[in-house]
PALUM-96936 format. One record per residue (C-alpha): residue number from 0; residue in one letter; x, y, z. Coordinates in pm, whole numbers. Layout:
(pt NUM,'A',(X,Y,Z))
...
This chain:
(pt 0,'X',(-1024,-740,-610))
(pt 1,'X',(-723,-683,-383))
(pt 2,'X',(-558,-960,-181))
(pt 3,'X',(-314,-1031,101))
(pt 4,'X',(-26,-1268,28))
(pt 5,'X',(109,-1445,336))
(pt 6,'X',(491,-1480,331))
(pt 7,'X',(712,-1659,581))
(pt 8,'X',(1091,-1700,551))
(pt 9,'X',(1081,-1573,191))
(pt 10,'X',(824,-1837,93))
(pt 11,'X',(468,-1776,-21))
(pt 12,'X',(231,-1958,216))
(pt 13,'X',(-116,-1850,100))
(pt 14,'X',(-319,-1584,-82))
(pt 15,'X',(-641,-1436,60))
(pt 16,'X',(-894,-1234,-140))
(pt 17,'X',(-1013,-923,47))
(pt 18,'X',(-1381,-991,-23))
(pt 19,'X',(-1507,-895,324))
(pt 20,'X',(-1552,-534,446))
(pt 21,'X',(-1333,-599,754))
(pt 22,'X',(-1069,-873,766))
(pt 23,'X',(-932,-965,1108))
(pt 24,'X',(-574,-1097,1123))
(pt 25,'X',(-447,-1278,1431))
(pt 26,'X',(-374,-1600,1614))
(pt 27,'X',(-723,-1674,1743))
(pt 28,'X',(-1013,-1872,1603))
(pt 29,'X',(-1203,-1549,1546))
(pt 30,'X',(-949,-1423,1292))
(pt 31,'X',(-1031,-1447,924))
(pt 32,'X',(-659,-1490,849))
(pt 33,'X',(-519,-1714,1122))
(pt 34,'X',(-150,-1709,1210))
(pt 35,'X',(-162,-2022,1425))
(pt 36,'X',(213,-2063,1477))
(pt 37,'X',(287,-1693,1540))
(pt 38,'X',(332,-1645,1914))
(pt 39,'X',(404,-1272,1866))
(pt 40,'X',(54,-1209,1726))
(pt 41,'X',(-249,-1136,1943))
(pt 42,'X',(-573,-1329,1893))
(pt 43,'X',(-718,-1027,1710))
(pt 44,'X',(-404,-837,1610))
(pt 45,'X',(-508,-601,1330))
(pt 46,'X',(-794,-540,1087))
(pt 47,'X',(-778,-462,716))
(pt 48,'X',(-1078,-240,631))
(pt 49,'X',(-1231,-173,293))
(pt 50,'X',(-1232,191,183))
(pt 51,'X',(-1373,360,-129))
(pt 52,'X',(-1083,274,-359))
(pt 53,'X',(-874,42,-147))
(pt 54,'X',(-801,-58,211))
(pt 55,'X',(-651,60,537))
(pt 56,'X',(-487,-154,806))
(pt 57,'X',(-558,-70,1170))
(pt 58,'X',(-372,-205,1473))
(pt 59,'X',(-601,-357,1737))
(pt 60,'X',(-387,-272,2038))
(pt 61,'X',(-181,-585,2098))
(pt 62,'X',(140,-560,2300))
(pt 63,'X',(376,-615,2005))
(pt 64,'X',(219,-376,1756))
(pt 65,'X',(162,-382,1380))
(pt 66,'X',(432,-269,1135))
(pt 67,'X',(398,-161,772))
(pt 68,'X',(720,-144,569))
(pt 69,'X',(919,-148,893))
(pt 70,'X',(724,134,1066))
(pt 71,'X',(491,82,1361))
(pt 72,'X',(141,207,1275))
(pt 73,'X',(-198,270,1429))
(pt 74,'X',(-381,320,1098))
(pt 75,'X',(-220,310,751))
(pt 76,'X',(-365,347,401))
(pt 77,'X',(-239,51,201))
(pt 78,'X',(-77,65,-142))
(pt 79,'X',(10,-235,-360))
(pt 80,'X',(338,-384,-243))
(pt 81,'X',(304,-265,119))
(pt 82,'X',(414,-527,372))
(pt 83,'X',(228,-573,699))
(pt 84,'X',(458,-741,952))
(pt 85,'X',(334,-928,1259))
(pt 86,'X',(629,-1102,1421))
(pt 87,'X',(781,-1342,1169))
(pt 88,'X',(483,-1332,931))
(pt 89,'X',(445,-1082,646))
(pt 90,'X',(122,-1001,464))
(pt 91,'X',(185,-827,132))
(pt 92,'X',(-97,-613,-6))
(pt 93,'X',(-131,-705,-373))
(pt 94,'X',(-356,-669,-673))
(pt 95,'X',(-577,-974,-700))
(pt 96,'X',(-456,-1277,-895))
(pt 97,'X',(-792,-1454,-921))
(pt 98,'X',(-649,-1761,-746))
(pt 99,'X',(-666,-1633,-387))
(pt 100,'X',(-876,-1803,-118))
(pt 101,'X',(-1214,-1635,-70))
(pt 102,'X',(-1254,-1521,291))
(pt 103,'X',(-1627,-1466,237))
(pt 104,'X',(-1666,-1831,133))
(pt 105,'X',(-1454,-1937,431))
(pt 106,'X',(-1681,-1747,674))
(pt 107,'X',(-1997,-1885,511))
(pt 108,'X',(-1866,-2241,541))
(pt 109,'X',(-1778,-2196,907))
(pt 110,'X',(-2115,-2042,993))
(pt 111,'X',(-2292,-2328,813))
(pt 112,'X',(-2091,-2582,1010))
(pt 113,'X',(-2170,-2411,1340))
(pt 114,'X',(-2539,-2402,1251))
(pt 115,'X',(-2538,-2777,1185))
(pt 116,'X',(-2356,-2862,1505))
(pt 117,'X',(-2589,-2755,1784))
(pt 118,'X',(-2370,-2922,2047))
(pt 119,'X',(-2070,-2695,1997))
(pt 120,'X',(-1980,-2508,2315))
(pt 121,'X',(-1949,-2131,2286))
(pt 122,'X',(-1598,-2004,2218))
(pt 123,'X',(-1417,-1785,2466))
(pt 124,'X',(-1291,-1574,2179))
(pt 125,'X',(-1498,-1333,1978))
(pt 126,'X',(-1673,-1497,1684))
(pt 127,'X',(-1678,-1365,1327))
(pt 128,'X',(-2019,-1203,1367))
(pt 129,'X',(-1903,-1025,1684))
(pt 130,'X',(-1645,-809,1505))
(pt 131,'X',(-1867,-668,1235))
(pt 132,'X',(-1855,-295,1312))
(pt 133,'X',(-1625,-24,1436))
(pt 134,'X',(-1768,-8,1790))
(pt 135,'X',(-1707,-377,1844))
(pt 136,'X',(-1357,-356,1696))
(pt 137,'X',(-1281,-80,1946))
(pt 138,'X',(-1388,-323,2218))
(pt 139,'X',(-1142,-579,2078))
(pt 140,'X',(-868,-315,2078))
(pt 141,'X',(-937,-223,2441))
(pt 142,'X',(-944,-591,2542))
(pt 143,'X',(-609,-647,2371))
(pt 144,'X',(-458,-348,2547))
(pt 145,'X',(-585,-468,2883))
(pt 146,'X',(-447,-816,2815))
(pt 147,'X',(-112,-665,2714))
(pt 148,'X',(-90,-459,3033))
(pt 149,'X',(-151,-769,3245))
(pt 150,'X',(95,-990,3052))
(pt 151,'X',(426,-1061,3230))
(pt 152,'X',(740,-978,3030))
(pt 153,'X',(882,-1281,2851))
(pt 154,'X',(1236,-1404,2894))
(pt 155,'X',(1356,-1358,2543))
(pt 156,'X',(1215,-1637,2331))
(pt 157,'X',(1361,-1464,2028))
(pt 158,'X',(1724,-1540,2100))
(pt 159,'X',(1781,-1644,1742))
(pt 160,'X',(1621,-1339,1582))
(pt 161,'X',(1331,-1511,1409))
(pt 162,'X',(1391,-1802,1630))
(pt 163,'X',(1298,-2033,1909))
(pt 164,'X',(950,-2012,2051))
(pt 165,'X',(938,-2056,2428))
(pt 166,'X',(577,-1945,2477))
(pt 167,'X',(285,-2184,2432))
(pt 168,'X',(32,-2136,2153))
(pt 169,'X',(-222,-2034,2417))
(pt 170,'X',(-35,-1717,2513))
(pt 171,'X',(111,-1426,2321))
(pt 172,'X',(486,-1384,2350))
(pt 173,'X',(583,-1031,2452))
(pt 174,'X',(879,-908,2250))
(pt 175,'X',(1077,-609,2372))
(pt 176,'X',(1182,-327,2138))
(pt 177,'X',(1528,-473,2073))
(pt 178,'X',(1378,-811,1979))
(pt 179,'X',(1132,-652,1737))
(pt 180,'X',(1396,-430,1579))
(pt 181,'X',(1623,-733,1530))
(pt 182,'X',(1337,-932,1375))
(pt 183,'X',(1247,-646,1141))
(pt 184,'X',(1611,-609,1036))
(pt 185,'X',(1627,-982,954))
(pt 186,'X',(1299,-966,764))
(pt 187,'X',(1422,-666,565))
(pt 188,'X',(1729,-866,459))
(pt 189,'X',(1514,-1158,347))
(pt 190,'X',(1269,-948,144))
(pt 191,'X',(1523,-866,-127))
(pt 192,'X',(1781,-1082,-307))
(pt 193,'X',(2045,-1214,-66))
(pt 194,'X',(2297,-1490,-4))
(pt 195,'X',(2312,-1716,301))
(pt 196,'X',(2629,-1888,421))
(pt 197,'X',(2524,-2251,447))
(pt 198,'X',(2552,-2418,788))
(pt 199,'X',(2535,-2106,1006))
(pt 200,'X',(2291,-2090,1297))
(pt 201,'X',(2143,-1834,1312))
(pt 202,'X',(2165,-1787,937))
(pt 203,'X',(2436,-1547,819))
(pt 204,'X',(2248,-1337,562))
(pt 205,'X',(2405,-1081,329))
(pt 206,'X',(2158,-868,130))
(pt 207,'X',(2256,-784,-229))
(pt 208,'X',(2195,-410,-233))
(pt 209,'X',(2436,-312,-511))
(pt 210,'X',(2575,-456,-831))
(pt 211,'X',(2844,-574,-841))
(pt 212,'X',(2884,-720,-492))
(pt 213,'X',(3227,-878,-450))
(pt 214,'X',(3283,-1205,-264))
(pt 215,'X',(3620,-1246,-93))
(pt 216,'X',(3851,-1152,193))
(pt 217,'X',(3898,-781,125))
(pt 218,'X',(3732,-504,325))
(pt 219,'X',(3565,-381,6))
(pt 220,'X',(3389,-717,-36))
(pt 221,'X',(3015,-706,27))
(pt 222,'X',(3017,-1080,104))
(pt 223,'X',(3314,-1134,340))
(pt 224,'X',(3466,-1480,354))
(pt 225,'X',(3564,-1599,703))
(pt 226,'X',(3932,-1569,794))
(pt 227,'X',(4210,-1371,628))
(pt 228,'X',(4407,-1397,309))
(pt 229,'X',(4684,-1189,157))
(pt 230,'X',(4733,-1113,-209))
(pt 231,'X',(4690,-1266,-457))
(pt 232,'X',(4336,-1402,-474))
(pt 233,'X',(4153,-1193,-216))
(pt 234,'X',(3843,-1158,-437))
(pt 235,'X',(3692,-1482,-563))
(pt 236,'X',(3378,-1368,-743))
(pt 237,'X',(3138,-1086,-816))
(pt 238,'X',(2762,-1105,-789))
(pt 239,'X',(2615,-897,-1071))
(pt 240,'X',(2257,-794,-1146))
(pt 241,'X',(2235,-845,-1522))
(pt 242,'X',(1855,-850,-1551))
(pt 243,'X',(1884,-1130,-1294))
(pt 244,'X',(2161,-1205,-1047))
(pt 245,'X',(2469,-1386,-1177))
(pt 246,'X',(2796,-1508,-1022))
(pt 247,'X',(3114,-1417,-1211))
(pt 248,'X',(3451,-1580,-1123))
(pt 249,'X',(3731,-1328,-1057))
(pt 250,'X',(4028,-1548,-959))
(pt 251,'X',(3989,-1893,-1113))
(pt 252,'X',(4338,-2006,-1009))
(pt 253,'X',(4387,-1859,-660))
(pt 254,'X',(4028,-1853,-536))
(pt 255,'X',(3804,-2063,-762))
(pt 256,'X',(3428,-2070,-753))
(pt 257,'X',(3270,-2415,-763))
(pt 258,'X',(2915,-2508,-852))
(pt 259,'X',(2843,-2872,-783))
(pt 260,'X',(3154,-3074,-876))
(pt 261,'X',(3282,-2830,-1136))
(pt 262,'X',(3492,-2513,-1129))
(pt 263,'X',(3319,-2206,-1270))
(pt 264,'X',(3503,-2041,-1559))
(pt 265,'X',(3242,-1796,-1686))
(pt 266,'X',(2934,-1603,-1579))
(pt 267,'X',(2652,-1816,-1443))
(pt 268,'X',(2294,-1700,-1386))
(pt 269,'X',(2162,-1781,-1040))
(pt 270,'X',(1820,-1921,-958))
(pt 271,'X',(1676,-1906,-609))
(pt 272,'X',(1824,-2196,-412))
(pt 273,'X',(2145,-2228,-619))
(pt 274,'X',(2460,-2295,-412))
(pt 275,'X',(2816,-2194,-499))
(pt 276,'X',(3138,-2263,-304))
(pt 277,'X',(3441,-2038,-248))
(pt 278,'X',(3738,-2127,-24))
(pt 279,'X',(3541,-2419,118))
(pt 280,'X',(3243,-2202,219))
(pt 281,'X',(2903,-2267,62))
(pt 282,'X',(2666,-1980,-18))
(pt 283,'X',(2303,-2017,-121))
(pt 284,'X',(2141,-1749,-338))
(pt 285,'X',(1781,-1658,-260))
(pt 286,'X',(1569,-1423,-464))
(pt 287,'X',(1370,-1303,-162))
(pt 288,'X',(1005,-1209,-131))
(pt 289,'X',(1009,-929,-386))
(pt 290,'X',(882,-1013,-733))
């Protein structure tokens, strides 16, 4: 059994077993996987369809599109590890863990509840049973496209990259190409190991793409400290992937590294969330979304 793992801001939010032939992802009540807080997503944004030996993801025509591994797609055959991005939410296509939420059970429970409650008014949105086949999903896609064409452009509610929401939950925010590219760039940084300078808004993120990555004032430093400094002590530390990321002090006298109340004198292995200080600036290490 394959699954989708919902990730937001490098944190795992939920796991969903793909135990239905077609799984709708979106912001509306008709979606099997609901992204309630995601104003970029359409009510029915994309569908993950079962195929002989796996799944494909198909965009349903919303204004902001569906991206897989940073590329906008119409239909894409999924492979384990692929990341489906809808605004600030990421759904990673994984092998099943056995602990994921059953979508089939979720649908059965909702249908049973609706059957018991005869006084429930009909929903404006398409119900689960109304998106059961390809013809009806094409209708959803056309409805989304028509809604997108009628939607007025938004004044940028994404000023902070992943940022402030200015649209209500009842409408889909329309992001322009620059907004989406900026969001995808920020998400790409967060997916791998990275450090964040504490106290910056928006967050100042530096991805750790090579080992070692030096921390200091020099131009060769991958993590650049604010301000300037002349020799000696331009490099304070190196971040090294030694089967796990570590911080190594390089100039204990001129530019010491501090962890908590103590000065670091030797290599220290970093866990996600660990904070170290150099020249009065705090940096938090995060492992990212990748396993």
